C-alpha positions as CSV (number, residue, x, y, z in Angstrom):
1,M,-1.8,-52.3,-120.8
2,I,1.8,-54.1,-120.4
3,K,1.1,-57.4,-121.4
4,K,2.3,-60.4,-119.1
5,K,5.3,-61.2,-121.1
6,A,6.7,-58.0,-119.9
7,L,7.4,-59.6,-116.9
8,V,10.7,-60.9,-118.3
9,L,11.9,-58.2,-119.6
10,G,15.5,-57.4,-118.3
11,I,15.4,-60.7,-116.2
12,S,18.9,-61.4,-116.5
13,V,20.3,-57.8,-115.7
14,V,18.1,-57.8,-112.8
15,L,18.6,-61.0,-111.2
16,L,22.6,-60.5,-112.2
17,S,22.4,-57.0,-110.4
18,A,20.8,-58.5,-107.3
19,A,23.2,-60.8,-107.0
20,C,25.8,-58.5,-106.6
21,K,24.3,-56.8,-104.2
22,T,23.2,-59.5,-101.6
23,K,27.0,-61.3,-102.0
24,D,28.3,-58.0,-100.8
25,L,25.9,-57.5,-97.9
26,K,26.0,-61.3,-96.7
27,M,27.4,-61.4,-93.1
28,T,28.7,-64.9,-91.6
29,E,27.2,-63.7,-88.2
30,E,24.7,-66.3,-87.2
31,K,20.7,-64.8,-87.2
32,K,19.9,-64.0,-83.9
33,E,16.7,-65.2,-82.2
34,I,13.9,-62.5,-82.7
35,A,12.6,-61.4,-79.4
36,T,9.9,-59.7,-80.3
37,E,6.6,-62.0,-79.8
38,K,4.5,-60.6,-82.4
39,K,4.7,-58.1,-85.7
40,E,4.0,-54.6,-85.4
41,V,2.6,-52.3,-87.6
42,V,3.1,-48.4,-87.6
43,Y,0.2,-46.4,-89.4
44,Q,1.7,-43.4,-90.7
45,V,-0.6,-40.2,-90.8
46,F,0.1,-36.8,-91.7
47,T,-1.2,-34.9,-88.9
48,R,-2.2,-32.0,-90.7
49,L,-4.7,-33.8,-93.5
50,F,-5.8,-36.5,-91.5
51,G,-9.0,-34.8,-90.2
52,N,-9.5,-32.5,-93.0
53,T,-13.1,-32.5,-94.2
54,N,-13.0,-29.7,-96.3
55,T,-13.1,-31.1,-100.6
56,N,-12.4,-27.4,-102.2
57,N,-8.7,-28.7,-103.1
58,K,-8.0,-25.2,-104.5
59,P,-4.1,-25.0,-105.8
60,W,-2.2,-23.1,-103.4
61,G,-5.5,-22.2,-101.4
62,T,-5.1,-21.2,-97.8
63,I,-6.7,-22.8,-94.2
64,E,-9.8,-21.0,-95.2
65,E,-10.3,-22.3,-98.8
66,N,-9.0,-25.6,-98.2
67,G,-9.5,-26.8,-94.3
68,V,-6.7,-28.1,-92.2
69,G,-7.0,-31.3,-90.1
70,K,-6.3,-31.0,-86.1
71,F,-4.8,-32.7,-83.2
72,N,-8.6,-33.0,-81.9
73,D,-9.7,-34.9,-85.1
74,F,-8.1,-37.9,-83.8
75,T,-11.3,-38.7,-82.0
76,D,-11.8,-42.0,-79.9
77,K,-13.8,-43.1,-82.3
78,A,-11.2,-42.4,-84.9
79,L,-8.4,-43.8,-83.1
80,Q,-10.1,-47.0,-81.8
81,E,-10.7,-47.5,-86.1
82,I,-7.2,-47.5,-86.8
83,K,-6.5,-50.0,-83.8
84,D,-9.0,-52.2,-85.3
85,L,-7.0,-52.1,-88.8
86,G,-4.7,-53.9,-87.2
87,V,-2.3,-51.5,-86.3
88,T,0.2,-51.2,-82.9
89,Y,1.8,-47.7,-83.5
90,I,0.8,-44.2,-85.2
91,W,3.3,-42.2,-86.1
92,Y,2.1,-38.6,-86.3
93,T,4.2,-37.0,-89.0
94,G,4.6,-33.2,-89.1
95,V,4.3,-32.7,-85.2
96,P,7.2,-30.6,-84.3
97,H,6.7,-26.6,-85.3
98,H,8.1,-26.0,-88.8
99,A,7.9,-23.0,-90.7
100,L,4.9,-22.3,-92.8
101,I,3.0,-19.3,-94.5
102,R,0.3,-18.1,-91.4
103,D,0.4,-15.1,-89.1
104,Y,0.4,-16.4,-85.4
105,E,2.2,-13.0,-84.2
106,A,-0.6,-12.9,-81.7
107,I,0.8,-16.2,-79.8
108,G,4.3,-14.9,-79.8
109,V,5.5,-16.8,-82.9
110,S,7.1,-14.7,-85.9
111,N,6.2,-14.8,-89.1
112,D,8.2,-16.9,-92.0
113,D,9.7,-15.4,-95.1
114,P,8.2,-17.4,-97.9
115,D,11.4,-17.1,-99.9
116,I,12.5,-20.0,-97.4
117,V,9.2,-22.0,-97.3
118,K,8.2,-24.7,-99.4
119,G,4.4,-24.2,-100.5
120,R,1.8,-22.3,-97.9
121,A,1.9,-25.2,-95.2
122,G,5.2,-25.4,-95.5
123,S,7.7,-28.5,-94.9
124,P,7.5,-30.6,-91.7
125,Y,10.9,-31.4,-91.9
126,A,11.9,-27.9,-91.9
127,V,11.4,-27.4,-87.7
128,K,11.3,-23.9,-86.3
129,D,10.8,-24.6,-82.8
130,Y,12.0,-28.3,-81.3
131,Y,10.3,-27.8,-78.0
132,N,6.5,-26.9,-79.5
133,V,3.9,-28.2,-82.2
134,N,2.8,-27.0,-85.1
135,P,0.0,-24.3,-84.6
136,D,-2.0,-24.9,-87.3
137,L,-3.0,-28.6,-86.0
138,A,-4.7,-26.9,-82.3
139,V,-8.0,-25.6,-82.6
140,D,-6.6,-23.1,-79.3
141,P,-2.9,-22.3,-81.2
142,A,-2.1,-20.6,-78.1
143,N,-3.0,-24.1,-76.3
144,R,-1.1,-26.1,-78.9
145,L,1.1,-28.1,-76.7
146,Q,-1.7,-29.1,-74.1
147,E,-3.9,-29.9,-77.1
148,F,-0.9,-32.5,-78.4
149,D,-0.5,-33.8,-75.0
150,A,-4.3,-34.3,-74.8
151,L,-3.6,-36.6,-78.0
152,I,-0.4,-38.5,-76.6
153,A,-3.2,-39.8,-73.9
154,R,-6.0,-40.7,-76.3
155,T,-3.6,-42.6,-78.5
156,H,-2.4,-44.4,-75.3
157,D,-6.0,-44.9,-73.9
158,A,-7.0,-46.4,-76.9
159,G,-3.9,-49.1,-76.7
160,L,-1.6,-47.7,-79.6
161,K,1.8,-46.2,-79.1
162,L,3.2,-43.2,-81.0
163,L,6.0,-41.9,-82.6
164,I,7.0,-38.3,-84.1
165,D,9.6,-37.3,-86.2
166,I,13.3,-35.9,-85.3
167,V,14.9,-34.0,-88.2
168,P,18.7,-34.1,-87.0
169,N,20.3,-33.1,-90.3
170,H,18.7,-29.7,-90.6
171,I,16.7,-27.0,-89.2
172,A,14.8,-24.0,-90.7
173,R,16.7,-21.3,-92.1
174,K,14.8,-19.0,-89.4
175,Y,14.9,-21.4,-86.5
176,E,13.9,-19.7,-83.0
177,G,13.2,-21.7,-80.1
178,K,10.5,-19.9,-78.9
179,S,9.7,-22.8,-76.3
180,N,13.0,-23.8,-74.9
181,P,13.4,-24.9,-71.5
182,E,14.8,-23.1,-69.2
183,G,18.4,-23.4,-69.3
184,V,18.7,-24.7,-73.5
185,R,20.2,-22.3,-75.5
186,D,18.9,-21.7,-79.0
187,F,20.6,-23.2,-82.4
188,G,23.9,-21.5,-83.2
189,A,23.7,-18.6,-80.1
190,D,27.3,-19.5,-78.9
191,D,28.8,-20.2,-82.7
192,D,31.7,-18.5,-83.8
193,V,30.3,-17.3,-87.4
194,T,33.8,-16.0,-88.2
195,V,34.8,-19.4,-89.4
196,E,33.6,-22.1,-91.5
197,Y,33.7,-24.9,-89.0
198,K,34.5,-25.4,-85.1
199,R,33.4,-28.0,-83.3
200,D,30.7,-26.8,-81.0
201,N,29.6,-24.7,-83.6
202,N,25.8,-25.9,-84.7
203,F,26.4,-24.7,-88.0
204,Y,28.6,-24.8,-91.1
205,Y,29.2,-21.2,-92.0
206,I,30.5,-19.1,-95.5
207,P,32.5,-16.4,-93.8
208,N,32.3,-12.9,-95.4
209,S,28.9,-13.8,-97.4
210,Q,25.1,-13.0,-97.5
211,F,22.5,-16.1,-97.9
212,E,21.0,-15.4,-101.7
213,V,17.7,-16.7,-102.5
214,P,17.5,-19.2,-105.2
215,D,16.3,-18.8,-108.4
216,T,13.1,-20.5,-108.2
217,V,9.1,-20.0,-109.2
218,K,7.0,-17.1,-107.5
219,P,6.6,-17.9,-104.0
220,L,2.9,-18.8,-103.2
221,N,2.5,-19.0,-106.6
222,G,3.1,-15.2,-107.2
223,E,0.6,-13.8,-104.5
224,V,1.9,-10.5,-103.1
225,T,2.9,-10.4,-99.5
226,P,5.2,-7.8,-97.4
227,L,8.0,-10.6,-97.1
228,S,8.0,-12.0,-100.6
229,D,10.8,-10.0,-101.9
230,G,13.1,-12.3,-102.8
231,K,15.3,-11.7,-100.0
232,F,16.6,-13.1,-96.9
233,Q,19.0,-12.0,-94.5
234,E,21.4,-14.3,-93.1
235,I,25.1,-13.1,-92.5
236,P,27.1,-15.0,-93.2
237,A,25.2,-17.4,-95.4
238,K,25.1,-21.2,-93.7
239,W,25.6,-24.4,-95.8
240,T,22.2,-25.8,-97.1
241,G,20.7,-28.9,-95.3
242,N,21.7,-31.3,-98.2
243,G,25.4,-30.1,-97.8
244,S,25.1,-27.2,-100.3
245,R,28.2,-24.5,-99.5
246,M,27.0,-22.2,-101.9
247,A,25.6,-18.9,-100.5
248,K,23.2,-18.7,-103.3
249,P,21.7,-22.5,-103.3
250,D,20.3,-23.9,-106.0
251,K,16.5,-24.4,-106.3
252,N,17.1,-27.7,-105.8
253,D,18.7,-27.6,-102.8
254,W,17.1,-28.0,-99.7
255,Y,17.1,-24.3,-99.2
256,E,14.7,-23.8,-96.7
257,T,16.6,-25.8,-94.2
258,V,20.7,-25.3,-93.1
259,K,22.6,-28.2,-92.4
260,V,23.4,-28.9,-88.7
261,N,27.3,-29.6,-87.5
262,Y,27.6,-32.8,-85.6
263,G,31.7,-32.4,-85.6
264,V,32.6,-33.7,-89.1
265,R,34.9,-31.6,-90.3
266,P,34.9,-30.0,-94.2
267,D,36.9,-32.7,-95.4
268,G,34.6,-35.8,-93.9
269,S,36.7,-36.5,-90.8
270,K,35.7,-36.8,-87.1
271,D,36.4,-34.2,-84.7
272,F,34.8,-36.7,-82.1
273,P,35.4,-39.7,-80.0
274,E,34.6,-43.0,-82.0
275,L,33.3,-46.4,-81.1
276,P,35.7,-49.1,-80.5
277,V,36.2,-52.4,-82.4
278,G,33.9,-54.6,-81.2
279,Y,30.8,-52.0,-80.1
280,D,28.5,-53.3,-82.9
281,T,27.9,-56.3,-80.7
282,K,27.5,-54.4,-77.5
283,S,23.9,-53.6,-75.9
284,Y,22.6,-49.9,-75.7
285,Q,23.7,-49.8,-72.0
286,E,27.2,-50.3,-72.5
287,H,27.0,-47.6,-75.5
288,F,25.8,-45.5,-72.7
289,E,28.5,-46.1,-70.3
290,F,31.1,-45.3,-73.4
291,W,30.0,-41.6,-73.5
292,K,29.7,-41.1,-69.7
293,G,32.3,-38.2,-69.4
294,K,33.1,-37.8,-72.9
295,S,33.6,-34.5,-74.4
296,V,31.1,-34.2,-77.6
297,P,30.1,-31.6,-80.0
298,S,27.1,-29.3,-78.8
299,S,24.8,-30.3,-81.6
300,W,24.6,-33.5,-79.9
301,I,23.7,-32.7,-76.2
302,K,20.5,-30.5,-78.2
303,F,19.3,-33.1,-80.3
304,R,19.7,-36.0,-77.2
305,D,17.8,-33.5,-75.0
306,I,15.2,-32.9,-77.4
307,A,14.5,-36.7,-77.8
308,L,14.3,-36.9,-74.0
309,Y,11.9,-33.9,-73.8
310,W,9.5,-36.0,-75.9
311,T,10.0,-39.3,-74.1
312,D,9.2,-37.5,-71.1
313,K,6.3,-36.5,-72.7
314,G,5.2,-39.9,-73.6
315,V,6.3,-40.1,-77.1
316,D,7.0,-44.0,-77.7
317,G,9.8,-43.5,-80.4
318,F,11.2,-41.4,-83.1
319,R,11.5,-41.5,-87.0
320,Y,14.5,-40.2,-87.9
321,D,14.6,-38.0,-90.7
322,M,17.9,-39.1,-93.2
323,A,19.6,-40.5,-90.5
324,E,22.5,-41.5,-92.7
325,M,23.4,-37.9,-93.4
326,V,24.3,-38.0,-89.6
327,P,27.5,-39.9,-88.3
328,Y,26.2,-42.8,-86.3
329,E,28.4,-42.5,-83.7
330,F,26.0,-39.5,-82.6
331,W,23.1,-42.1,-83.1
332,S,24.7,-44.3,-80.6
333,F,25.1,-41.4,-77.8
334,M,21.5,-39.9,-78.5
335,N,20.0,-44.0,-79.1
336,S,21.1,-45.0,-75.6
337,A,20.2,-42.2,-73.7
338,V,16.3,-42.8,-75.1
339,K,16.7,-46.7,-74.4
340,M,18.2,-46.0,-70.7
341,K,14.5,-44.0,-70.2
342,N,12.5,-46.3,-72.5
343,P,14.1,-49.3,-72.9
344,D,10.9,-49.9,-75.3
345,A,11.2,-46.9,-77.7
346,F,10.8,-47.6,-81.2
347,L,13.9,-45.8,-83.2
348,L,13.1,-45.8,-86.8
349,A,15.1,-44.6,-89.6
350,E,15.2,-43.4,-93.0
351,V,18.7,-45.0,-94.2
352,Y,19.3,-45.8,-98.1
353,N,22.6,-47.0,-98.4
354,P,22.5,-50.9,-97.9
355,Q,26.1,-50.8,-97.2
356,E,25.4,-48.7,-94.3
357,Y,22.5,-50.7,-92.9
358,R,24.7,-53.1,-90.2
359,N,26.8,-49.6,-89.0
360,Y,22.8,-47.8,-88.2
361,I,21.5,-50.6,-86.9
362,R,24.4,-52.4,-84.6
363,L,26.7,-49.2,-83.7
364,G,23.9,-46.7,-84.3
365,K,21.6,-48.5,-82.1
366,M,18.5,-48.3,-84.5
367,D,15.8,-50.1,-83.8
368,Y,14.5,-50.3,-87.7
369,L,15.8,-48.8,-91.0
370,Y,13.6,-48.3,-94.2
371,D,13.8,-51.5,-96.7
372,K,13.4,-49.3,-99.5
373,V,16.5,-50.0,-102.3
374,E,15.9,-53.8,-101.8
375,T,12.2,-54.9,-100.9
376,Y,10.2,-51.9,-102.1
377,D,12.4,-50.9,-104.9
378,K,12.2,-54.7,-106.0
379,L,8.0,-54.7,-105.8
380,K,7.9,-51.7,-107.7
381,D,10.0,-52.9,-110.6
382,V,7.7,-56.3,-110.6
383,I,4.8,-54.8,-110.5
384,Q,5.6,-52.5,-113.3
385,G,6.5,-55.4,-115.2
386,R,10.4,-54.9,-115.5
387,S,11.5,-58.2,-113.6
388,L,10.4,-61.2,-112.2
389,P,9.3,-61.6,-108.7
390,D,11.9,-64.1,-108.1
391,G,14.8,-61.8,-106.8
392,L,12.9,-61.6,-104.0
393,S,14.8,-64.9,-102.2
394,D,17.3,-63.6,-102.8
395,I,17.1,-60.0,-101.1
396,Q,15.7,-62.4,-97.9
397,K,18.9,-64.1,-98.0
398,G,21.2,-61.1,-98.5
399,M,19.4,-59.6,-95.4
400,E,19.1,-62.7,-93.3
401,D,21.3,-61.4,-90.2
402,I,19.2,-57.9,-90.3
403,E,16.0,-58.7,-91.9
404,H,13.7,-57.9,-88.7
405,H,15.4,-54.3,-88.5
406,M,14.4,-53.4,-92.2
407,L,11.1,-52.0,-92.0
408,H,8.8,-52.8,-94.7
409,F,6.3,-50.1,-96.3
410,L,4.7,-49.5,-99.7
411,D,3.2,-46.0,-99.7
412,N,4.5,-43.2,-97.4
413,H,5.0,-38.9,-97.7
414,D,8.3,-39.2,-99.8
415,E,6.9,-41.9,-102.4
416,Q,4.4,-42.1,-105.2
417,R,1.0,-43.3,-103.6
418,L,1.0,-47.4,-104.7
419,A,-2.7,-46.5,-106.6
420,S,-1.4,-44.3,-108.5
421,P,-0.8,-44.1,-112.1
422,E,2.9,-43.7,-111.2
423,F,3.2,-46.8,-109.5
424,A,1.1,-50.3,-109.5
425,G,-2.0,-48.5,-111.1
426,T,-4.7,-49.3,-109.2
427,A,-5.2,-50.5,-105.3
428,E,-6.2,-53.9,-106.8
429,K,-3.3,-54.6,-108.5
430,G,-1.1,-53.6,-105.1
431,K,-2.6,-56.5,-103.0
432,P,0.2,-59.1,-103.8
433,L,2.5,-56.3,-103.0
434,M,1.2,-55.7,-99.7
435,V,0.7,-59.6,-98.8
436,V,4.4,-59.9,-99.7
437,S,5.4,-56.5,-98.2
438,T,3.9,-57.4,-94.6
439,T,4.5,-61.5,-94.3
440,I,7.8,-62.0,-96.0
441,S,9.9,-61.1,-92.8
442,T,9.8,-60.6,-89.3
443,S,10.4,-56.6,-89.3
444,P,7.6,-54.6,-88.9
445,T,5.2,-53.4,-91.7
446,M,3.9,-49.3,-92.1
447,V,1.1,-48.1,-94.0
448,Y,0.3,-44.4,-94.8
449,F,-3.2,-43.2,-94.2
450,G,-5.4,-43.3,-97.2
451,Q,-3.5,-46.6,-98.5
452,E,-6.0,-48.5,-97.3
453,V,-9.0,-47.4,-99.3
454,G,-7.1,-46.9,-102.8
455,E,-5.8,-43.3,-102.1
456,A,-4.0,-42.2,-105.6
457,A,-3.3,-38.4,-104.9
458,N,-4.4,-37.4,-108.0
459,E,-4.8,-33.8,-106.6
460,N,-2.8,-30.9,-108.2
461,A,-2.3,-29.1,-104.7
462,G,0.3,-26.4,-105.7
463,F,3.7,-26.9,-104.6
464,G,3.2,-30.3,-104.4
465,T,2.6,-32.7,-107.3
466,H,0.1,-35.4,-107.8
467,S,1.2,-39.1,-107.4
468,R,2.9,-38.0,-103.9
469,T,0.1,-36.6,-101.4
470,S,1.3,-33.3,-100.7
471,I,3.1,-32.6,-97.3
472,F,3.3,-28.4,-98.5
473,D,-0.1,-27.6,-99.1
474,Y,-3.4,-27.5,-97.2
475,I,-5.2,-30.0,-99.2
476,G,-7.8,-32.5,-98.8
477,V,-7.3,-36.1,-99.1
478,P,-10.1,-37.7,-101.3
479,N,-10.4,-41.3,-100.4
480,H,-9.4,-41.1,-96.7
481,Q,-12.2,-38.5,-96.8
482,R,-14.7,-40.8,-97.5
483,W,-13.8,-43.1,-95.0
484,V,-13.5,-40.2,-92.4
485,N,-17.1,-39.3,-93.3
486,N,-17.5,-35.8,-91.7
487,G,-16.2,-36.9,-88.5
488,K,-17.9,-40.3,-88.2
489,F,-14.9,-42.1,-89.1
490,D,-17.1,-45.1,-90.7
491,G,-16.3,-44.9,-94.0
492,G,-20.0,-44.3,-94.6
493,L,-18.5,-42.7,-98.0
494,L,-16.6,-45.2,-99.6
495,T,-17.4,-46.9,-102.7
496,K,-17.9,-51.1,-102.6
497,E,-14.4,-51.4,-103.8
498,E,-13.2,-48.9,-101.0
499,K,-15.0,-50.9,-98.3
500,E,-13.6,-54.2,-99.6
501,L,-9.5,-53.3,-100.2
502,R,-10.1,-51.8,-96.4
503,D,-11.9,-54.6,-95.4
504,F,-8.5,-57.1,-97.4
505,Y,-6.0,-54.5,-95.6
506,K,-7.9,-55.3,-91.9
507,R,-7.7,-59.2,-92.7
508,L,-4.3,-59.1,-93.5
509,L,-2.9,-56.8,-90.7
510,N,-4.8,-58.4,-87.7
511,F,-3.4,-61.5,-89.3
512,S,0.2,-60.2,-89.3
513,I,-0.2,-59.3,-85.7
514,S,-1.7,-62.4,-84.2
515,S,0.9,-64.7,-86.0
516,S,3.8,-66.5,-84.9
517,A,4.9,-67.9,-88.0
518,L,5.3,-64.2,-89.3
519,M,8.4,-64.3,-86.3
520,G,9.5,-67.4,-87.4
521,K,11.3,-68.9,-89.9
522,F,11.1,-68.3,-93.9
523,E,12.3,-70.3,-96.8
524,E,11.4,-69.7,-100.2
525,I,9.8,-72.5,-102.7
526,Q,10.0,-70.4,-105.6
527,T,13.4,-72.0,-107.2
528,I,11.7,-75.2,-106.9
529,N,8.8,-74.7,-108.6
530,R,9.9,-72.1,-111.3
531,Q,12.4,-74.6,-112.1
532,S,9.7,-77.5,-112.2
533,T,6.0,-76.7,-112.0
534,A,3.9,-76.6,-115.4
535,G,1.9,-73.4,-115.1
536,F,3.7,-71.9,-112.7
537,D,3.1,-68.7,-114.4
538,P,6.1,-65.1,-114.0
539,G,3.5,-63.7,-111.6
540,I,3.7,-66.0,-109.4
541,Y,5.8,-66.0,-105.9
542,A,5.8,-68.3,-103.1
543,Y,7.4,-68.9,-99.9
544,T,6.9,-70.8,-96.2
545,R,6.9,-69.1,-93.2
546,W,6.7,-71.2,-90.0
547,S,7.0,-71.4,-85.9
548,T,7.0,-74.7,-83.9
549,T,2.8,-73.7,-83.7
550,Q,1.5,-72.5,-87.3
551,K,3.2,-73.6,-90.3
552,L,2.1,-71.2,-93.4
553,I,2.4,-71.3,-97.4
554,I,2.0,-67.9,-99.0
555,V,1.4,-67.7,-102.7
556,T,1.1,-64.5,-104.5
557,N,-0.2,-63.8,-108.3
558,F,1.5,-60.0,-109.5
559,S,-0.6,-60.5,-112.7
560,W,-3.5,-58.5,-112.7
561,I,-4.5,-60.8,-116.4
562,S,-3.8,-64.1,-115.6
563,T,-5.4,-66.6,-113.8
564,S,-2.7,-69.6,-113.4
565,S,-3.5,-73.0,-112.2
566,F,-0.9,-75.8,-111.1
567,E,0.7,-78.2,-108.3
568,L,2.9,-76.3,-106.2
569,K,5.2,-78.3,-104.6
570,I,6.8,-78.3,-100.9
571,P,10.2,-79.9,-101.2
572,S,11.3,-82.7,-98.3
573,D,13.4,-80.5,-96.6
574,I,10.5,-78.2,-95.4
575,I,8.2,-81.1,-95.2
576,Q,10.8,-82.8,-92.5
577,K,11.1,-79.9,-90.5
578,W,7.4,-79.7,-90.1
579,N,7.2,-83.4,-89.1
580,L,4.7,-84.2,-91.6
581,K,4.5,-87.7,-92.4
582,D,2.7,-89.1,-95.7
583,G,-1.1,-88.1,-96.1
584,S,-3.6,-85.9,-96.6
585,Y,-3.8,-82.4,-94.6
586,T,-6.1,-79.6,-95.3
587,I,-4.8,-76.2,-95.3
588,T,-6.8,-73.0,-95.0
589,D,-6.5,-69.6,-96.4
590,Q,-6.1,-66.8,-93.5
591,L,-7.6,-64.6,-95.5
592,Y,-10.9,-65.1,-96.6
593,E,-11.1,-68.8,-95.5
594,T,-13.2,-70.4,-98.4
595,A,-9.8,-72.0,-100.1
596,K,-9.1,-75.1,-98.2
597,P,-7.3,-77.3,-100.6
598,Q,-5.6,-80.9,-99.8
599,L,-1.4,-80.8,-99.4
600,E,-0.8,-84.3,-100.1
601,V,2.4,-85.6,-98.7
602,V,3.9,-88.7,-100.6
603,N,7.2,-90.2,-100.1
604,G,8.3,-87.2,-98.3
605,E,7.4,-84.8,-100.4
606,G,4.2,-82.5,-100.8
607,K,2.0,-81.4,-103.4
608,V,-1.5,-78.8,-103.7
609,Q,-3.2,-77.9,-106.3
610,I,-3.7,-74.5,-106.8
611,T,-5.9,-71.9,-109.0
612,I,-4.9,-68.4,-108.1
613,A,-6.8,-65.4,-110.1
614,P,-5.2,-62.1,-111.1
615,S,-3.9,-59.9,-108.1
616,E,-4.6,-63.0,-105.5
617,S,-3.0,-64.3,-102.6
618,F,-3.0,-66.8,-100.5
619,I,-1.7,-67.3,-96.8
620,F,-2.1,-71.0,-96.2
621,Q,-2.1,-72.4,-93.1
622,L,-1.5,-76.1,-92.2
């Protein structure tokens, strides 16, 4: 077990690097008022896995062996339980029709080649047909789009909104738009394949070459199939999704996909109109007007039309995969068009470069980006004993002008499960991380299905590895399945500890979506207490949040072995902002309402006696 003092390991180096990062990011622009009245909570579900009750979990198992979830598994009861958890949006991951190894020729879908598919169930980020949905998810594959339409309606009837993925940077190597609306030309149909680049080509080419399958492990674990021959015909070869320009990609490249050309020349220069200076402060309406009448690359129009198609169907927003691999001018073009059709659309982007955050928010008109390399990575460092939590304050300060746009999460399909040994180690140790992630900023919170019941992803799924719930295989999700309880969605098979964990998440998330303070001001009280409070142990982190109607003091204990007792200081500047007179005030924990200490204000300064158990958190309301 990591000893408590391991928390201080390398602290000087960590704090120095954090300070450098936040200094680079700091902007002089004043923080704008947040128009949103309440926090949003996104519940990400891997649609293929959500309703699967099969517990066989054979590595590389087929649908017949391991089962698969369907759209219809999201019953009225299931959706109501998700909403009651404190959720406002569901992100249905893996909905667009992607390449997979299953015979659907009877409904007019060609078979995919295992040599260019990852896993048996396939990657949801190798989309094969953008105008239809994954046939695996339908009870009647021929009727799959109608079944998804019905799910959209059920989701809305439950009082929830929904997101789906759009993957603009790359598409499946064997893309076939069998469901294109009338007049829509397929990707690459009009390309000049004799040249590496042309603005209106949808792909980049390697002229006079033939694609070669990379040297990978045998597809389907060596299972013999007619198409598993180590070959895939593609002449000329195209650039691979991650940008590889080799006709034979490396096994670690995204070889199942091809990169989409957005009018960025091979030398990196831009072959399209650029936004004028000052457009970082302009509205989406003004961005929309700017692009009217402009000549833009073919791929821009294709993806805009895809987004508008799903918007017309009632989808409330999108999660954009690897958005920073696509120029932000395109996002201005597409997102402004989406917002003109649905001003409330929720647009979330996967962007990992802090130096580009503001470009994608202000010029690309994204609503939200992943707060991965700042808050997420910091919390992971803290619980793994690599640093103190103090640097969280620097992160908040450094992103003060954009904090509302930086969505917080601890679990998703790309990352190691919070409860896995590779991350926090247990779901209990993850609790203080969840409290901080949810309450430290005004941004939305995201939860990955199964997180709320301690799913640790211990399975050997086949292509997918343990610690991450596989997105490539037909597999069951054990803790989540105990909550599903054979379709009852009542948690009937959960252990006592899992029920208590879900109750914790339910309390925290429901508080967050109703709290005005969490949409208000943030001020840390960490520094003063770290410097001068006896018993303020290394794993403690404390801060305040407030609005005109609600005042909160939040205290968390990242240590999973030490109970801490101390007299928490509330500095005079906060007491003044809260208009508190000298006297005694009862503050009540909003999670369990059992802790009710007294805040004593003497000579304009506040003090409150705190005793906090391992992995415990308090959200005290004045």
